[in-house]
PADRENSE-100675 format. One record per residue (C-alpha): residue in three letters; x, y, z. Coordinates in pm, whole numbers, plus 50000, padded with zeros to 5 digits. Layout:
BEGIN
ALAXYZ/...
# end
This chain:
BEGIN
UNK500005000050000/UNK501105035449935/UNK502095054950243/UNK500395086750123/UNK496975070850084/UNK493905083950260/UNK493125051950440/UNK491845047250792/UNK492635010650835/UNK493924981251028/UNK495114946550934/UNK493114915251008/UNK493824879550909/UNK496054888550614/UNK493624914850491/UNK493604952650526/UNK490464971850610/UNK490305007150468/UNK487865035550518/UNK487695058250214/UNK485865091850225/UNK483645093749913/UNK482265125849763/UNK479225129949540/UNK476755104649682/UNK473215117349731/UNK470945087249779/UNK470705049749833/UNK471135043349460/UNK474495061549471/UNK475485039349762/UNK474755007749567/UNK476615020749259/UNK479795028249456/UNK479484995549646/UNK479184975249327/UNK482114993849168/UNK484364985549463/UNK483204949349483/UNK484004945649114/UNK487704952549173/UNK489864921349189/UNK491304917949539/UNK488364934249722/UNK486834909149965/UNK484044931550089/UNK482774967050051/UNK480264986050262/UNK479265021550167/UNK477445045550399/UNK475505075450269/UNK475295093650602/UNK479055093750662/UNK479895095650289/UNK482495068550323/UNK483275033350206/UNK484785005850419/UNK486564979550211/UNK488534948550306/UNK491234941250051/UNK494104917949970/UNK497024942749959/UNK499074921949717/UNK496294924449455/UNK494894959649486/UNK495924994349608/UNK494115026649687/UNK494735041549342/UNK492875012549182/UNK489965017349420/UNK489975054749349/UNK489805048348974/UNK486915023949016/UNK484925049549216/UNK485695077748972/UNK484565056048681/UNK481045055548821/UNK480965092948880/UNK482205098049237/UNK485435108549405/UNK487605096049690/UNK489085123349911/UNK492875121149935/UNK494505128150274/UNK497955121150412/UNK497165099150711/UNK494525087950954/UNK494545118751175/UNK494385141650871/UNK491595120450724/UNK489465123251037/UNK489935160751050/UNK489475164750673/UNK486225145450680/UNK484815166750961/UNK485905198550781/UNK484435186150453/UNK481075179550618/UNK481005213850775/UNK482025229750444/UNK479285210950260/UNK476665221850513/UNK477645258450495/UNK477805257350113/UNK474315242650093/UNK473055268750335/UNK474385296650111/UNK472665281649809/UNK469465277350007/UNK469555314050110/UNK469925324649745/UNK467185300249646/UNK464735314349900/UNK465575350049795/UNK464685341149435/UNK461855316549500/UNK459805341149706/UNK459415367149425/UNK458875338649176/UNK456095324949395/UNK454555359349445/UNK454775366649072/UNK452945334448995/UNK449805344949187/UNK448305374548995/UNK444785364249099/UNK445705367949466/UNK448105397749464/UNK446685428849288/UNK449945446449196/UNK451215414949024/UNK448125414348807/UNK448995449248686/UNK452145435948514/UNK451495424448156/UNK451255386548137/UNK454015382347875/UNK456435404848067/UNK455635387248391/UNK456415353448233/UNK459805365848107/UNK460705380148449/UNK459815347548622/UNK461865328048368/UNK464935350048427/UNK464585346148805/UNK464225308448775/UNK467365303248563/UNK469845309348854/UNK467705287349078/UNK468005259148826/UNK471685264448749/UNK473265276049078/UNK470925264849354/UNK469895232149187/UNK473065225848988/UNK474035195949202/UNK470875177349103/UNK471515181548731/UNK475175171448765/UNK474055140348951/UNK471445133448684/UNK474025136048405/UNK476445113248592/UNK473695087348637/UNK472775089648269/UNK476375083348164/UNK476385051648368/UNK472935040848247/UNK471295042448587/UNK468895064448785/UNK468815079249134/UNK467235106849338/UNK468915133149123/UNK467145118048824/UNK463765123748986/UNK464455159749084/UNK466195169248758/UNK463575153748529/UNK460675167548732/UNK461885203448764/UNK463325204648411/UNK459975192848271/UNK458155220748451/UNK460795246448348/UNK460855236347981/UNK457065235847967/UNK456905270548123/UNK459665284547901/UNK457835272947589/UNK454645288347726/UNK456445321347793/UNK458305323947460/UNK455955305747221/UNK452455308147371/UNK450925300847031/UNK452085264647059/UNK449635259147345/UNK446905279447182/UNK447165256846880/UNK446855226547106/UNK443685240547257/UNK445015250247602/UNK445945282847773/UNK449725290247796/UNK450275286448173/UNK453705288048340/UNK455015267548631/UNK458295284848708/UNK457235286049071/UNK456935248149070/UNK460545243648949/UNK461985269849184/UNK460105259849498/UNK460705222649443/UNK464475228049410/UNK464555249749722/UNK462505224849923/UNK464565195049807/UNK467705214849890/UNK466285220750237/UNK466095182950275/UNK469745180550165/UNK470655206950425/UNK468995186050695/UNK470965155650573/UNK474215175350562/UNK473595188750911/UNK472965153351037/UNK476265142050880/UNK478105171951023/UNK476695167251371/UNK477295129851359/UNK481055136051358/UNK480825159651655/UNK482145133151894/UNK485125127051665/UNK485855164151631/UNK485685168852007/UNK488075139952062/UNK490545153051804/UNK490255188151952/UNK491585175052283/UNK495045173452134/UNK496845207252145/UNK498085221651817/UNK501625227051952/UNK504015209352189/UNK507025220952393/UNK509905198852278/UNK513205196852463/UNK516085200252217/UNK519665204052342/UNK518355213652685/UNK516145241652554/UNK512355242752511/UNK511215247152152/UNK507545252252069/UNK506735231751759/UNK503585219751580/UNK502205186951712/UNK503005170551376/UNK506725175151450/UNK506565151951753/UNK508045117651692/UNK508155086051903/UNK510955091752154/UNK510645129752155/UNK511015145352500/UNK508335170852586/UNK507725195252870/UNK504195200353004/UNK503325228753242/UNK500375232953481/UNK497115239953301/UNK498345226252968/UNK496995196352780/UNK499395167252741/UNK500185165852367/UNK500665128452312/UNK500545094752488/UNK503795089352677/UNK505625081552999/UNK506795106053266/UNK510575109453288/UNK510655137453548/UNK508155155453765/UNK504835149253934/UNK501295162053878/UNK497645155453938/UNK496135149153594/UNK492545155453487/UNK491635125653265/UNK487875131553272/UNK487615141552906/UNK489155108452803/UNK488185083253072/UNK485055099153219/UNK486525098053571/UNK485885131353742/UNK488535127554014/UNK492085138153910/UNK494675110553929/UNK498225111654059/UNK500935107353796/UNK504645105553875/UNK507915092653727/UNK507245060853529/UNK503495067153501/UNK501805065653164/UNK499885096653052/UNK497375101452772/UNK497335128652510/UNK494505153552560/UNK494445150852940/UNK495255181553153/UNK498315186553374/UNK496905204153681/UNK499565213553935/UNK503045202953838/UNK505675204053565/UNK506325171253387/UNK508855159253136/UNK507435131152924/UNK508725108252653/UNK506405104252355/UNK505435067852302/UNK502315068252084/UNK501525095051825/UNK499185099651534/UNK496935070151459/UNK498475050151746/UNK497375075152011/UNK494505067852247/UNK492335096552121/UNK492775087951753/UNK492065051151816/UNK488805060451989/UNK487935084151705/UNK488625056751452/UNK486355032751639/UNK483515057951626/UNK484155063851254/UNK484245026651182/UNK481005020951371/UNK479235048651181/UNK480525035850848/UNK479424999750881/UNK475924988350792/UNK473674961150934/UNK471734937450706/UNK468604958750744/UNK470444987350568/UNK471634964850287/UNK468004954950228/UNK467054991650201/UNK469824997249945/UNK468594968549727/UNK465034981549739/UNK466215016549648/UNK468155003549346/UNK464924992449179/UNK462755019449332/UNK463955048749118/UNK463425031848778/UNK460025019948898/UNK459045055348992/UNK460075068648651/UNK457905042048487/UNK455015051348721/UNK455425088148630/UNK455385080348258/UNK452335057948293/UNK450425084248494/UNK451325111348241/UNK450215089047954/UNK446895080748119/UNK446225117548183/UNK447075125347821/UNK444675098347697/UNK441845100747950/UNK442265133548137/UNK440185165148112/UNK441265197047941/UNK443845211347946/UNK445315176547893/UNK448935187847865/UNK448825206648196/UNK447265178048394/UNK449605152848236/UNK452675173748320/UNK451545180048679/UNK451015142848741/UNK454385134448586/UNK456275160048796/UNK454355152649120/UNK455085115249104/UNK458785121149037/UNK459155145849323/UNK457145128449593/UNK458965095549537/UNK462495108649604/UNK464135080249802/UNK466295102650021/UNK464295092550330/UNK464875056050245/UNK468605062150214/UNK468685080250548/UNK466545055650743/UNK469315033250874/UNK472565053750868/UNK471135083351059/UNK469925060351338/UNK473265042051344/UNK475195074951355/UNK473125089751634/UNK473045056751824/UNK476805051151810/UNK477405087951885/UNK475125085952188/UNK476995054752295/UNK480315072952266/UNK478975100852488/UNK478045075252754/UNK481385057352726/UNK480235029052498/UNK482355025252184/UNK480625003151928/UNK483004988051671/UNK480344980151411/UNK476634984051362/UNK476404946051330/UNK477364946451699/UNK474204966051773/UNK472114939251606/UNK473944911451792/UNK473444929452125/UNK469714929652061/UNK469714891552017/UNK471784882952327/UNK470254857252564/UNK473154852452810/UNK475794876152944/UNK479004860153076/UNK481234880653306/UNK484894873053368/UNK485644877753738/UNK489084893153788/UNK489334928453652/UNK485724928053535/UNK483304919753815/UNK486124926654059/UNK488434956854045/UNK491584936653978/UNK493284952754279/UNK494004939454628/UNK492254951954940/UNK492234941355306/UNK488974922355347/UNK489324908355700/UNK491644902555995/UNK491864873756242/UNK493214883556588/UNK495134856056765/UNK496544875257063/UNK495674904857282/UNK496174930557009/UNK493744954656840/UNK492944953156470/UNK494504987756414/UNK497684977456594/UNK497954945556387/UNK497564964256061/UNK499964991556168/UNK502684966456258/UNK502294949955916/UNK502414983955746/UNK505744992055916/UNK507164961155746/UNK505484966855409/UNK505705004855370/UNK508725003255141/UNK507444974654927/UNK505864978454581/UNK504074945054602/UNK500264947454547/UNK499554929854877/UNK501894953255064/UNK500234982854897/UNK496804970055004/UNK497904968755370/UNK499485003355363/UNK496405017855186/UNK494125002655451/UNK496205018255731/UNK496095052355561/UNK492345048555505/UNK491905043655879/UNK493815075755946/UNK496805058556105/UNK500365070056048/UNK503275048255942/UNK506805061255971/UNK509585041755799/UNK512055057256045/UNK510655035156323/UNK512095004356154/UNK515614993056082/UNK517454962555956/UNK514664955655705/UNK515104922655524/UNK513104906055247/UNK512944868255226/UNK511934860854867/UNK508784839654849/UNK508394839355229/UNK507874873955374/UNK509634903755530/UNK511344909755864/UNK512384941456043/UNK513614953256381/UNK511064977456524/UNK512275005356754/UNK509655016657005/UNK509155024157376/UNK509504987257459/UNK513054987457340/UNK512494970457008/UNK511534936756871/UNK511544915856554/UNK508394917956339/UNK507684892756070/UNK504944894155804/UNK504454865755558/UNK503594829355515/UNK502794807055810/UNK505964786355778/UNK508014818255780/UNK506604831856108/UNK506664797156272/UNK510444798656268/UNK510284823656556/UNK506924817556723/UNK507134779956741/UNK504864753656595/UNK502404750356881/UNK501074786056890/UNK500914788156513/UNK499234754656457/UNK496444762556700/UNK495404792256483/UNK495594775956143/UNK492084761656144/UNK490424794856231/UNK492374814355971/UNK492004788255697/UNK488244788455735/UNK487994825955671/UNK490584824055394/UNK488534797855213/UNK485294817055256/UNK486734849355119/UNK489034834254854/UNK491714855755012/UNK495484855955040/UNK496614854155402/UNK499614870955569/UNK500504861855925/UNK501964888456156/UNK504264880356451/UNK506204901256700/UNK508984884656886/UNK507734849956979/UNK504044858856964/UNK501764851856669/UNK499534882656677/UNK497114875256394/UNK496474872356022/UNK495524897555756/UNK493354885755468/UNK493814903755138/UNK491694898354829/UNK490404913754512/UNK487114931754572/UNK483854937054387/UNK483844966154148/UNK481564994754251/UNK478184990554088/UNK478714953754000/UNK475674941354194/UNK473404967954047/UNK474704961153694/UNK473954923853725/UNK470494932453853/UNK469864955153551/UNK471044928053308/UNK468614903353465/UNK465814929153435/UNK466344927653059/UNK465384891053077/UNK468924878153019/UNK470804850153194/UNK473944860553383/UNK476934837253418/UNK480224841653607/UNK483494827753470/UNK486494824753706/UNK489704805853763/UNK488964805254138/UNK488004773454318/UNK484454761654374/UNK484014778254717/UNK485334812254609/UNK483334811454286/UNK480184802554476/UNK480764831054722/UNK481234857354449/UNK478284843554251/UNK476114846754559/UNK477264882354625/UNK476434894854277/UNK473374872954223/UNK474294854353904/UNK472284824953771/UNK475234802053704/UNK479004800953742/UNK481994781853605/UNK484914777453847/UNK488514765553802/UNK488464778353443/UNK491914780953290/UNK492584808653034/UNK492074785752734/UNK488974771652905/UNK487134804752871/UNK486914799952496/UNK485524764752544/UNK482994776952800/UNK481624803152560/UNK481454777852275/UNK479644752952496/UNK476974778852575/UNK476594787252207/UNK476264750552117/UNK473384748552363/UNK471534775652171/UNK472534806652368/UNK473474839652203/UNK476364849752426/UNK477824883052528/UNK481164880352709/UNK482604908352925/UNK486364906552988/UNK489514927053009/UNK492724906952982/UNK494894891752713/UNK493694857452821/UNK490114869152759/UNK490794877252391/UNK489864842752252/UNK486584842752446/UNK485844878652338/UNK486364868751976/UNK484324836752005/UNK481374853452177/UNK478494866251968/UNK479124899852136/UNK482484907652299/UNK482614936452550/UNK486014948752672/UNK486514968852992/UNK488325002152988/UNK491254989253190/UNK491654959752957/UNK494564953352725/UNK494724965352366/UNK494474929252253/UNK491204924952442/UNK489844957052292/UNK490784945851940/UNK488964912751989/UNK485834929152131/UNK482824943451950/UNK482184969752216/UNK484694987952438/UNK483645004952761/UNK485625036952813/UNK484755038353183/UNK485115009853432/UNK481405010053500/UNK479594976753461/UNK476294995153434/UNK477405003253079/UNK476854966452991/UNK473034966853027/UNK473055001852881/UNK474874988452572/UNK472244961552521/UNK469414986052573/UNK471035011152336/UNK471054984852063/UNK467384977152117/UNK466465013852100/UNK468575019351788/UNK467084989551602/UNK463605001251698/UNK464345035751554/UNK465665019951230/UNK462455000151184/UNK460365031151250/UNK462425050850998/UNK461995024150730/UNK458265023450794/UNK457895060950752/UNK460135061450443/UNK458075034350272/UNK454785048750400/UNK455345082550235/UNK456365067149905/UNK453775039449881/UNK450855059950009/UNK451495093049831/UNK452575081249484/UNK448975071949386/UNK447825106149511/UNK450505123149304/UNK449405103049000/UNK445855116449045/UNK444055086649193/UNK441575109149377/UNK440755131249080/UNK437825110348952/UNK436175111749296/UNK437105146249426/UNK438365165749127/UNK441585171949322/UNK445055167149174/UNK448225169349385/UNK450255200349300/UNK454005193449247/UNK454875219449513/UNK452735201249768/UNK454455169249661/UNK457885184649725/UNK456785195350075/UNK455625159850149/UNK458915145750019/UNK460925169650237/UNK458785160350537/UNK459675123650490/UNK463365132150532/UNK462575154850825/UNK460615127150996/UNK463475102150955/UNK466155126151082/UNK463975138551369/UNK463075103251473/UNK466755093151473/UNK467725123451682/UNK465485110551960/UNK468305086752046/UNK470545116452126/UNK468165130252384/UNK466815099752564/UNK468595083952859/UNK469545048252773/UNK468775029853096/UNK468344992853144/
# end
């Protein structure tokens, strides 16, 4: 592949997935044309095109095809692929292009309204007296001159699209608008310049310049609504990309040099001051600061970052100066990877959208046939003036049947749904994931790091001598205060949480016995003594077997119940007690499980712990079933076994050893603290470590799919119900024929209803 291509991609199973921004698409027929062109290229395994995001996602064999070949294939069918330097530029360029398109359409709409209003007023001499004072021939010429810029400038995009479709022997929404408005304009122009032609045919020379102008303006209004939806859909991406500062302070030869962010390379050393955003993902070399990571992780409490800590680009340095080494830049950075996930989710399409595309591909030609048939019937059977009624029916059918609502039905809901998910901290990799989430029957939770926090905490103490719990913990903390071990940290944190002080200066002759425990000489008012913290065999060396053995049964019972790690504490020859340390339930875990069960789903726990520990955790969180003693490779087998029994399985995990199970599950959900490998294998990534996002993800999918079905109903309803009215089905009974301008309003309303219905997802609270 060429390094200067505009791809947003990643490799998978020997293939490369690319996202290509495509310009020029206006409806579902355009989508199918681009899709077929890409699928027709040798080396393309799959191609999915999305109208709402104006992009194509293709999976290719890189040894057979490159981006230039794909670009040529798209250009051959009348569209264009935007060329950008890299992934970051592509994301920004796409957002800028959408905004530019929206503002350009708004300018044309403003001009169109300014011209359409006098055209409309000038077309109603019977209603407005001063218009009637203008000679009819002069009035017709004035209206024609005002309509020409509406047709050429305001509506130029429709005629360009029509010509492109004609060259490729196909039809789309542009065909309907161009043929309908051009028919009315040509008819009116002939009536204005050669009125005798109509007089000879036995009908009055009427003009319909207002029909052409107003229809183009109203259809353009629908395009503005579409463009605004596309622009707003990338708001989450733009906000994410905006978190990265435009410049960075780089240390070069001991001096600070302010350079553009693009100049930063992996290994660059940067200086970050209080109040500044961290430019890139990296590691702290010098300094200390509290860092606000809320914009990235959703956590409102600032976190402590010191030498050796990893920091994320876009987060805020609050109160210290830090020197960091850049480790991930550009498309590898955390922010860009999240942005790419959002883009990929909005670009993909579920099967329901593919069905809509196929229907749209035959819909436009069918409408043209219906328009011709209705015009012919009016010409053969209609009342006088035959030509006028025939033309009105022809134009009304073409306009009211514009399939833009059909093309918007699915992608707008997917965009808003995935965007809403991103706001809540739910990153959906593909819209197929939304469909799978809706079908889930069982949710399987990995224990460590998922249901539990993946960190150690003091969960109990067993006192074996006349010593208080605080004193026992404090003695252990004296021994462990200098250790980086997770268990030592848990003891020290518990002592600090209780408001007790631990001074390293009170200990001396500290010694670590690898695999056994630690020993120190404690200096206090009693003159000093030896304190040991560690395994039972280690402390028995000083306390003697008898006193230790008498306590084993009591401690072992609690250890088994809590699935805890035990540390014995002795002072001199006395065994004072035991401290039990264990992983602990994540905040909100119980409530999250309860919400999942409210959705009517089975909940299953998967853990490598023994039967007793698994049973205890399962009871605490209220799951229906649990699998204990599961080895890492056994997780995959457990998921497959459930699937073989007919369950549609969602698996929630976080570690590298969870990746096979995440990939095997019908729906893989990765926790925020999980590894990159887990995230890559998952369908959904939770940005925050909040298990309540799991039921919210499932409920979001149900709401989104419901909106899609509603959108498709309204899109088909407008077309199927109103086409007969436009053709004049009610005329024999009521004498009423649908005016083309009324038809254009109805067509615009269909797009408005679809967009408005989709935007409901942005406002509602997705609760389980």
